[in-house]
C-alpha positions as CSV (number, residue, x, y, z in Angstrom):
1,M,0.0,0.0,0.0
2,T,1.0,3.6,-0.4
3,Q,0.0,6.7,1.5
4,A,-2.2,9.4,0.0
5,A,-1.8,13.1,0.7
6,D,-4.7,13.0,3.2
7,G,-2.9,10.3,5.2
8,D,-5.2,7.4,4.1
9,L,-3.6,4.2,3.1
10,V,-4.2,3.4,-0.6
11,A,-3.8,-0.1,-2.1
12,T,-1.0,-0.4,-4.6
13,P,-2.3,-1.0,-8.1
14,P,-1.9,-4.6,-9.1
15,A,0.8,-5.5,-11.6
16,D,-1.4,-7.8,-13.6
17,D,-4.1,-6.4,-16.0
18,S,-6.9,-8.9,-15.2
19,L,-10.4,-7.5,-14.7
20,K,-11.2,-6.5,-11.1
21,E,-14.6,-7.1,-9.5
22,A,-16.4,-4.6,-7.3
23,C,-17.1,-6.4,-4.0
24,G,-18.4,-9.4,-2.2
25,V,-21.2,-9.1,0.4
26,F,-22.4,-11.4,3.1
27,G,-25.2,-11.3,5.7
28,V,-26.4,-13.7,8.5
29,H,-29.3,-13.7,10.9
30,A,-28.6,-16.6,13.4
31,P,-29.6,-16.1,17.1
32,D,-27.4,-18.1,19.5
33,Q,-24.7,-18.7,16.9
34,P,-21.2,-17.0,16.5
35,V,-22.3,-14.7,13.7
36,A,-19.0,-12.8,13.6
37,H,-17.1,-16.1,13.0
38,L,-19.7,-17.1,10.4
39,T,-19.2,-13.8,8.6
40,Y,-15.5,-14.2,8.7
41,L,-15.7,-17.6,7.0
42,G,-18.2,-16.2,4.4
43,L,-15.9,-13.3,3.6
44,Y,-13.0,-15.7,3.2
45,A,-15.0,-17.5,0.6
46,L,-15.7,-14.2,-1.2
47,Q,-12.1,-12.9,-1.0
48,H,-11.7,-13.3,-4.8
49,R,-14.3,-10.5,-5.3
50,G,-12.2,-7.8,-3.6
51,Q,-8.8,-7.7,-1.9
52,E,-8.5,-4.0,-1.0
53,S,-10.4,-3.9,2.3
54,A,-12.6,-6.0,4.4
55,G,-15.1,-5.3,7.2
56,M,-18.1,-6.5,9.1
57,A,-20.9,-5.1,11.3
58,V,-22.4,-7.1,14.2
59,T,-25.3,-6.3,16.5
60,D,-26.6,-7.7,19.8
61,G,-29.9,-6.1,19.3
62,V,-28.8,-2.8,21.0
63,D,-25.5,-1.7,19.6
64,I,-24.0,-2.1,16.1
65,T,-20.3,-2.6,16.1
66,V,-18.3,-2.1,12.9
67,V,-14.8,-3.3,12.3
68,K,-13.1,-2.7,8.9
69,D,-9.6,-2.0,7.6
70,M,-7.5,-2.1,4.5
71,G,-6.2,-5.5,3.4
72,L,-7.3,-9.1,3.1
73,V,-9.8,-10.8,5.3
74,S,-7.1,-12.7,7.2
75,N,-5.2,-9.5,7.8
76,V,-8.2,-7.5,9.1
77,F,-9.6,-10.2,11.4
78,D,-8.2,-12.7,13.9
79,E,-9.5,-14.4,17.1
80,R,-8.7,-11.3,19.2
81,T,-10.7,-9.1,16.8
82,L,-13.6,-11.5,16.5
83,A,-14.0,-12.4,20.2
84,P,-15.8,-9.3,21.3
85,L,-18.1,-9.2,18.3
86,T,-21.1,-11.0,19.8
87,G,-24.6,-10.8,18.6
88,H,-27.4,-12.5,16.6
89,L,-26.9,-10.9,13.2
90,A,-24.1,-9.4,11.1
91,I,-23.1,-8.3,7.6
92,G,-19.7,-8.4,5.9
93,H,-17.9,-6.9,2.9
94,T,-14.8,-7.4,0.8
95,R,-14.0,-4.4,-1.5
96,Y,-12.4,-3.6,-4.8
97,S,-13.1,0.1,-5.6
98,T,-14.9,1.1,-8.7
99,T,-16.6,4.3,-7.5
100,G,-14.4,6.1,-4.9
101,S,-10.7,5.6,-4.3
102,S,-9.2,2.7,-2.3
103,T,-8.9,4.3,1.1
104,W,-9.9,3.4,4.7
105,R,-12.8,5.9,4.5
106,N,-14.3,4.0,1.6
107,A,-14.0,0.6,3.2
108,Q,-17.3,-1.0,4.1
109,P,-19.7,-1.7,5.7
110,V,-20.9,1.9,5.8
111,Y,-22.5,2.9,9.1
112,R,-25.1,5.6,9.9
113,A,-27.4,6.5,12.8
114,V,-30.5,8.7,12.6
115,G,-32.3,9.2,15.9
116,T,-33.0,5.8,17.3
117,T,-32.3,4.0,14.0
118,G,-28.8,2.8,13.3
119,F,-27.9,0.8,10.2
120,A,-24.9,-0.6,8.3
121,L,-24.7,-1.2,4.6
122,G,-22.5,-3.2,2.2
123,H,-22.6,-2.8,-1.6
124,N,-21.5,-4.9,-4.6
125,G,-21.8,-3.1,-7.9
126,N,-21.7,0.5,-9.2
127,L,-24.4,3.1,-9.6
128,V,-24.5,5.1,-12.8
129,N,-26.6,8.0,-11.6
130,T,-24.4,8.8,-8.6
131,A,-23.7,12.4,-9.5
132,E,-27.3,13.1,-10.3
133,L,-28.5,11.7,-6.9
134,A,-25.8,13.7,-5.0
135,A,-26.9,16.9,-6.8
136,E,-30.6,16.3,-6.1
137,A,-29.7,15.8,-2.4
138,G,-27.7,19.1,-2.4
139,M,-24.4,17.4,-1.4
140,L,-21.2,19.4,-2.0
141,P,-18.1,17.7,-3.4
142,G,-16.4,15.6,-0.8
143,M,-19.4,15.1,1.5
144,V,-19.6,11.5,0.3
145,T,-16.8,9.7,-1.6
146,S,-18.4,6.6,-2.9
147,D,-21.8,5.5,-4.3
148,S,-22.3,3.2,-1.3
149,D,-21.7,6.2,1.0
150,L,-24.3,8.1,-1.0
151,V,-26.9,5.4,-0.6
152,A,-26.4,5.5,3.1
153,E,-26.9,9.3,3.1
154,L,-30.1,9.0,1.1
155,L,-31.5,6.4,3.5
156,C,-30.6,8.8,6.4
157,A,-32.5,11.6,4.8
158,S,-35.5,9.4,4.1
159,I,-35.6,8.1,7.7
160,E,-35.3,11.6,9.1
161,A,-38.2,12.8,6.9
162,M,-40.3,10.0,8.5
163,A,-39.7,11.2,12.0
164,D,-42.9,13.3,12.1
165,V,-45.1,10.9,10.1
166,D,-47.6,9.3,12.5
167,D,-48.2,6.0,10.6
168,V,-44.5,5.0,10.5
169,I,-43.5,2.5,13.1
170,P,-39.9,3.4,14.4
171,G,-38.6,-0.1,14.0
172,D,-39.8,-0.2,10.4
173,A,-38.2,3.1,9.4
174,L,-35.3,1.4,7.6
175,V,-37.5,-0.9,5.5
176,Q,-39.7,2.0,4.5
177,A,-36.7,4.2,3.7
178,L,-35.4,1.5,1.4
179,V,-38.8,1.2,-0.4
180,E,-38.6,5.0,-1.0
181,V,-34.9,5.2,-2.0
182,L,-34.2,2.1,-4.0
183,P,-36.3,2.9,-7.0
184,R,-34.2,6.1,-7.4
185,L,-31.0,4.1,-7.9
186,E,-29.8,3.1,-11.3
187,G,-27.0,0.7,-12.2
188,A,-25.7,-2.4,-10.5
189,F,-26.3,-2.9,-6.8
190,S,-26.5,-6.1,-4.7
191,L,-26.9,-4.8,-1.1
192,V,-26.8,-6.2,2.4
193,I,-28.2,-3.9,5.0
194,M,-28.8,-4.4,8.7
195,D,-30.2,-2.6,11.7
196,A,-30.5,-4.0,15.3
197,E,-33.3,-6.4,14.4
198,R,-33.0,-7.5,10.8
199,V,-30.8,-8.3,7.8
200,I,-31.9,-7.1,4.4
201,G,-30.8,-8.2,1.0
202,V,-31.5,-6.3,-2.2
203,R,-30.7,-7.0,-5.9
204,D,-31.0,-4.3,-8.6
205,P,-33.9,-4.7,-11.2
206,N,-31.4,-6.0,-13.8
207,G,-29.8,-8.5,-11.5
208,L,-26.4,-7.4,-12.8
209,R,-24.6,-8.7,-9.7
210,P,-25.4,-12.0,-8.0
211,L,-26.9,-12.5,-4.6
212,C,-28.3,-15.7,-3.1
213,L,-30.1,-17.0,0.0
214,G,-29.2,-19.9,2.2
215,L,-30.6,-21.7,5.3
216,L,-28.3,-22.7,8.2
217,E,-28.6,-26.3,9.4
218,A,-28.6,-25.0,13.0
219,G,-31.2,-22.4,12.3
220,G,-30.9,-19.0,10.7
221,W,-30.5,-17.4,7.3
222,V,-27.6,-16.3,5.2
223,L,-27.2,-13.9,2.2
224,A,-24.1,-14.1,0.0
225,S,-22.8,-12.9,-3.3
226,E,-22.0,-16.5,-4.2
227,S,-23.1,-19.9,-3.1
228,P,-19.6,-21.2,-1.9
229,A,-20.0,-18.7,1.0
230,L,-23.1,-20.6,2.0
231,D,-21.2,-23.9,1.8
232,I,-18.4,-22.8,4.0
233,V,-20.8,-21.8,6.9
234,G,-22.9,-25.0,6.6
235,A,-25.9,-23.4,4.9
236,H,-28.1,-25.0,2.3
237,F,-28.6,-23.1,-0.9
238,V,-32.2,-22.0,-1.1
239,R,-32.3,-19.8,-4.2
240,E,-30.9,-16.7,-5.9
241,L,-32.7,-13.5,-5.2
242,D,-34.7,-12.4,-8.2
243,P,-33.7,-9.2,-10.0
244,G,-35.4,-6.3,-8.2
245,E,-36.2,-8.3,-5.1
246,M,-35.7,-7.2,-1.5
247,V,-35.8,-9.8,1.3
248,V,-36.1,-8.9,4.9
249,I,-34.8,-11.5,7.4
250,D,-35.8,-11.1,11.1
251,A,-37.1,-13.2,14.0
252,D,-40.2,-14.1,12.0
253,G,-38.2,-15.5,9.0
254,V,-37.8,-14.3,5.4
255,Q,-40.2,-11.9,3.8
256,S,-40.0,-10.8,0.2
257,V,-40.9,-7.1,-0.4
258,P,-41.7,-5.6,-3.8
259,V,-39.7,-2.5,-4.5
260,F,-39.4,-1.8,-8.2
261,P,-42.2,-1.4,-10.8
262,E,-42.6,-4.4,-13.2
263,E,-41.4,-2.4,-16.2
264,R,-38.0,-2.0,-14.7
265,L,-37.4,-5.7,-14.2
266,D,-35.0,-6.9,-16.9
267,P,-32.7,-9.8,-15.9
268,T,-29.2,-9.1,-17.3
269,L,-26.7,-10.9,-15.1
270,C,-23.1,-9.9,-16.0
271,L,-21.9,-12.5,-18.4
272,F,-18.3,-12.2,-17.1
273,E,-19.5,-13.8,-13.8
274,F,-19.5,-17.1,-15.8
275,V,-16.3,-16.3,-17.6
276,Y,-14.1,-15.2,-14.8
277,F,-15.4,-13.5,-11.6
278,A,-17.5,-16.2,-9.9
279,R,-15.7,-19.1,-8.2
280,P,-15.9,-22.3,-10.3
281,D,-17.9,-24.0,-7.5
282,S,-20.6,-21.3,-7.7
283,R,-24.0,-21.7,-9.2
284,L,-25.6,-18.9,-11.3
285,Y,-29.0,-19.1,-12.9
286,G,-29.1,-22.5,-11.3
287,R,-26.1,-23.7,-13.4
288,S,-22.6,-24.8,-12.4
289,V,-20.0,-22.2,-13.3
290,H,-17.2,-24.9,-13.6
291,H,-19.3,-26.9,-16.0
292,A,-20.0,-23.8,-18.1
293,R,-16.3,-23.0,-18.3
294,V,-15.4,-26.5,-19.4
295,R,-18.1,-26.2,-22.0
296,M,-16.6,-23.0,-23.2
297,G,-13.4,-24.8,-23.9
298,E,-15.2,-27.6,-25.8
299,L,-17.0,-25.1,-28.0
300,L,-13.7,-23.2,-28.6
301,A,-12.1,-26.4,-29.8
302,E,-14.9,-26.9,-32.3
303,Q,-14.8,-23.3,-33.4
304,A,-11.0,-22.9,-33.7
305,P,-9.2,-26.3,-34.0
306,V,-5.5,-26.4,-34.3
307,E,-2.8,-29.1,-34.5
308,A,-0.7,-29.1,-31.3
309,D,1.0,-31.4,-28.8
310,M,-0.4,-30.1,-25.5
311,V,-3.3,-28.0,-24.1
312,M,-2.5,-26.0,-21.1
313,G,-4.6,-23.5,-19.1
314,V,-3.5,-20.2,-17.4
315,P,-4.1,-20.6,-13.7
316,E,-6.6,-20.4,-12.3
317,S,-9.5,-19.2,-14.4
318,G,-8.2,-20.7,-17.7
319,L,-7.9,-24.3,-16.4
320,P,-11.6,-25.5,-16.8
321,A,-11.8,-24.2,-20.3
322,A,-8.4,-25.8,-21.1
323,E,-9.8,-29.1,-19.8
324,G,-12.8,-28.8,-22.1
325,F,-10.6,-27.8,-25.1
326,A,-8.4,-30.9,-24.6
327,R,-11.4,-33.2,-24.2
328,A,-13.1,-32.0,-27.4
329,S,-9.9,-31.8,-29.5
330,G,-8.3,-35.0,-28.4
331,I,-5.0,-33.1,-27.7
332,P,-3.4,-34.2,-24.4
333,Y,-4.0,-31.9,-21.4
334,G,-0.9,-30.9,-19.4
335,Q,0.4,-28.5,-16.9
336,G,2.6,-25.8,-18.3
337,L,2.6,-23.2,-15.5
338,V,3.1,-23.3,-11.8
339,K,1.3,-20.6,-9.8
340,N,2.8,-19.1,-6.6
341,R,-0.3,-19.4,-4.4
342,Y,1.1,-16.9,-1.9
343,I,1.0,-14.0,-4.2
344,G,-2.4,-12.2,-4.3
345,R,-3.8,-9.8,-6.8
346,T,-2.4,-6.8,-5.1
347,F,1.3,-7.5,-4.3
348,I,3.6,-4.5,-4.1
349,A,5.7,-3.7,-7.2
350,P,7.9,-0.8,-6.2
351,S,9.6,-0.1,-9.5
352,Q,8.9,-0.5,-13.3
353,K,11.4,-3.3,-13.5
354,M,9.6,-5.1,-10.7
355,R,6.2,-4.6,-12.3
356,A,7.6,-6.1,-15.5
357,L,8.5,-9.2,-13.5
358,G,4.9,-9.3,-12.1
359,V,3.9,-12.3,-14.2
360,R,7.0,-14.3,-13.1
361,M,6.2,-13.6,-9.5
362,K,2.8,-15.3,-10.0
363,L,3.5,-17.9,-12.7
364,N,6.6,-19.9,-13.7
365,P,6.8,-22.3,-16.7
366,L,7.4,-26.0,-16.3
367,K,10.2,-26.2,-18.9
368,E,10.2,-30.0,-19.1
369,N,6.6,-30.0,-20.2
370,I,6.9,-27.1,-22.6
371,A,10.3,-27.6,-24.4
372,G,9.9,-28.7,-28.1
373,K,6.1,-28.7,-28.0
374,R,3.3,-26.9,-29.9
375,L,1.1,-25.5,-27.2
376,V,-2.6,-24.5,-27.0
377,V,-2.8,-21.9,-24.2
378,V,-6.3,-21.3,-22.9
379,D,-7.1,-18.1,-20.9
380,D,-10.3,-16.4,-20.0
381,S,-9.7,-13.0,-21.6
382,V,-7.3,-10.3,-22.8
383,V,-7.8,-6.8,-21.4
384,R,-4.7,-4.7,-22.0
385,G,-2.5,-7.6,-23.1
386,T,0.5,-7.0,-20.9
387,T,0.0,-10.2,-18.9
388,Q,-0.4,-12.4,-22.0
389,K,2.5,-10.7,-23.8
390,Q,4.9,-11.5,-20.9
391,L,3.4,-15.0,-20.6
392,V,4.0,-15.9,-24.2
393,G,7.5,-14.6,-23.9
394,M,8.1,-16.9,-20.9
395,L,6.7,-19.9,-22.8
396,R,8.9,-19.3,-25.9
397,E,12.0,-18.9,-23.6
398,A,11.1,-22.3,-22.1
399,G,11.3,-23.9,-25.5
400,A,7.8,-23.9,-26.9
401,T,7.9,-24.2,-30.7
402,E,4.4,-22.8,-31.3
403,V,1.9,-20.9,-29.1
404,H,-1.7,-20.9,-30.0
405,L,-3.8,-18.7,-27.7
406,R,-7.5,-19.5,-27.2
407,L,-9.8,-17.2,-25.1
408,S,-13.1,-18.2,-23.5
409,S,-14.5,-14.7,-23.9
410,P,-15.1,-12.5,-27.0
411,P,-12.9,-9.4,-27.5
412,I,-13.4,-6.8,-24.7
413,K,-14.0,-3.6,-26.6
414,W,-16.1,-1.5,-24.3
415,S,-15.7,-0.3,-20.7
416,C,-17.9,-1.6,-17.9
417,F,-19.8,1.0,-15.7
418,Y,-21.6,-1.6,-13.5
419,G,-18.8,-2.6,-11.1
420,I,-15.9,-4.0,-13.1
421,D,-12.7,-2.0,-13.4
422,T,-11.9,-2.4,-17.1
423,G,-10.3,1.0,-17.5
424,T,-11.2,3.3,-20.4
425,R,-11.8,2.1,-24.0
426,A,-8.4,3.6,-24.9
427,E,-6.8,1.1,-22.6
428,L,-8.5,-2.0,-24.1
429,L,-6.4,-3.9,-26.6
430,A,-9.4,-5.1,-28.7
431,H,-10.7,-1.6,-29.0
432,N,-7.5,-0.4,-30.6
433,M,-6.4,-3.4,-32.7
434,T,-7.8,-6.0,-35.0
435,I,-7.6,-9.7,-34.0
436,D,-4.6,-10.2,-36.3
437,E,-2.9,-7.1,-34.9
438,I,-3.4,-8.5,-31.4
439,R,-2.0,-11.8,-32.5
440,E,1.2,-10.0,-33.8
441,Y,1.4,-7.9,-30.6
442,L,1.2,-10.9,-28.3
443,N,3.6,-12.9,-30.6
444,V,1.3,-16.0,-30.8
445,D,1.1,-18.2,-33.9
446,T,-2.7,-18.2,-33.9
447,L,-5.4,-16.4,-31.8
448,A,-9.1,-17.2,-31.4
449,Y,-11.8,-15.7,-29.2
450,I,-15.0,-17.7,-28.5
451,T,-18.0,-16.1,-30.2
452,L,-20.7,-14.5,-28.1
453,D,-23.4,-17.0,-29.1
454,R,-21.2,-19.9,-28.2
455,L,-20.3,-18.3,-24.8
456,V,-24.0,-17.9,-24.0
457,T,-24.7,-21.5,-25.1
458,A,-21.9,-22.7,-22.8
459,T,-23.7,-21.3,-19.7
460,G,-26.5,-23.8,-20.3
461,T,-29.1,-21.2,-19.2
462,T,-32.6,-20.8,-20.7
463,P,-33.3,-18.1,-23.3
464,E,-35.2,-16.2,-20.6
465,A,-32.2,-15.9,-18.4
466,G,-30.7,-12.7,-19.8
467,F,-27.2,-11.4,-19.7
468,C,-25.3,-8.1,-19.8
469,D,-22.7,-8.3,-22.6
470,A,-21.9,-4.6,-22.8
471,C,-18.1,-5.1,-22.6
472,F,-18.3,-7.2,-25.8
473,T,-21.0,-5.4,-27.7
474,G,-21.5,-1.9,-26.3
475,N,-25.2,-2.7,-25.6
476,Y,-25.6,-1.2,-22.1
477,P,-28.9,-2.3,-20.4
478,V,-28.9,0.8,-18.2
479,A,-28.1,4.2,-19.8
480,I,-24.7,5.6,-19.0
481,P,-24.4,9.4,-18.2
482,V,-21.7,11.3,-20.0
483,E,-20.0,12.6,-16.9
484,L,-19.6,9.2,-15.2
485,R,-16.1,8.4,-13.8
486,K,-14.7,6.4,-10.9
487,N,-14.0,9.4,-8.6
488,V,-17.2,11.3,-9.5
489,L,-18.0,12.1,-5.9
490,E,-14.5,13.0,-4.6
491,K,-13.6,16.5,-3.6
492,D,-10.4,16.6,-5.6
493,T,-12.3,16.4,-8.9
494,S,-13.4,20.0,-8.5
495,D,-12.0,23.3,-7.4
496,P,-13.7,25.2,-4.5
497,L,-16.1,26.9,-6.9
498,G,-17.3,23.5,-8.2
499,E,-15.6,23.9,-11.6
500,P,-13.7,20.8,-13.1
501,L,-10.0,20.8,-12.5
502,D,-7.7,21.4,-15.4
503,Y,-7.1,17.8,-16.4
504,P,-4.6,17.1,-19.3
505,S,-6.7,17.3,-22.4
506,T,-6.1,13.7,-23.4
507,L,-7.3,12.4,-20.1
508,L,-10.4,14.7,-20.1
509,E,-11.3,13.7,-23.6
510,S,-10.9,10.0,-22.6
511,I,-13.2,10.4,-19.6
512,Q,-15.9,12.4,-21.5
513,G,-15.6,10.4,-24.7
514,E,-15.8,7.1,-23.0
515,A,-19.2,7.8,-21.3
516,A,-20.5,9.8,-24.3
517,L,-19.9,6.8,-26.6
518,A,-21.6,4.5,-24.1
519,A,-24.6,6.9,-23.7
520,D,-25.0,7.3,-27.4
521,D,-24.9,3.6,-28.1
522,T,-27.4,2.9,-25.3
523,L,-29.8,5.4,-26.8
524,S,-29.4,4.2,-30.3
525,G,-29.6,0.5,-29.3
526,A,-26.3,-0.2,-30.9
């Protein structure tokens, strides 16, 4: 980590160029059980969704205690930290920042108190109308620094406005505030919220980010971004929350509360959850993610066959597709790379030379398996291409005679505004180059991306399932405002008079042009 000018610790940017998720969320209502320890285990299972910060909020029915810090779950919590966190319900969060910088202030859960109502909130996703909502609420730059922070402030304002309303029961203020605020939010949001009595789960009307419900064997209910977090705490998977659904879990059980009008419900789960983000042991749309990835490899082999001596996957996300490619092609499957499992996604790279060695810090070739062979290398995606370029160089140095790259996602040409840090379009290799130019740049003998229709087929879902494929097609299911950017709420994006700072022209054009293209294409249905 490095230190920002305001003294906050800021996570060092990762040396790899893989896509980064927004967050993982977890919630549990389980009287007479160690909810803090259950939350710790759940967050551990969701660590892949965010490695910048971790936190949890626990209540005993009277007080809500929040513990959060920068770093991995295992760095933030230990037995000493968890021991005093007693209660009957809790929520937890792992974060990768997509709106708001990576600082302690933006770590979650977010906590607020209004009168007798205190609540904590964890958010996975990214709002696209953040600036508009902040302006409507009269918030000055710097008052809130993330879209999650903004949602908490909007809930506070709604709860405060109910203080003089006679027919509002004080204990129900949070639920009623959510019913009032949630329809105003646009974009991606899977939320876990808690007060002293209940845990609440919410999924946006497009279902862009996953959220599921589980039942504990010993009694109690669990909410989690992915089903493996249920497995690790001994909960049975019950179902995925429907797009636009809010569930309220309290002493009486689980209640589903309608929040969004029917016309806003449009299931479009992020397709990249199947390709890369979700753990392979997760289930999405009722389907096995691992099985889908194996099927991607099988369909790739049918689409882009090649003569070779060995199929190898890039750990970890490329391995299931490599298994499928080998099975369908008849080419032997082998291990070509060894992964250092003790290097996370955010290791410190203090110099350019060290950053250039980033791939070698994580992956090392098995020369005995590679030398003299024609290789099919299967990976999930190419973003900026820096990782694959170094990887191909390593394989050729190890003696590979041919390298054929196969990718289990189509070319990523468009930025994501719903909670994935893709960078701007100018940074995306497939936006700037043709497939043949990418092949030359990466120095591979052949290159093939799976087609979009084959990718959707590989998921095994029904036609009604619905996916967001905006990063491949530019078809954004929720309109993108022109001014959208990662630090849209932060004070340092404006001078004291509220005018934009004098960014370098190329950066400003990139910020404005990126969102303008997205907005234009959304309106035109491109």
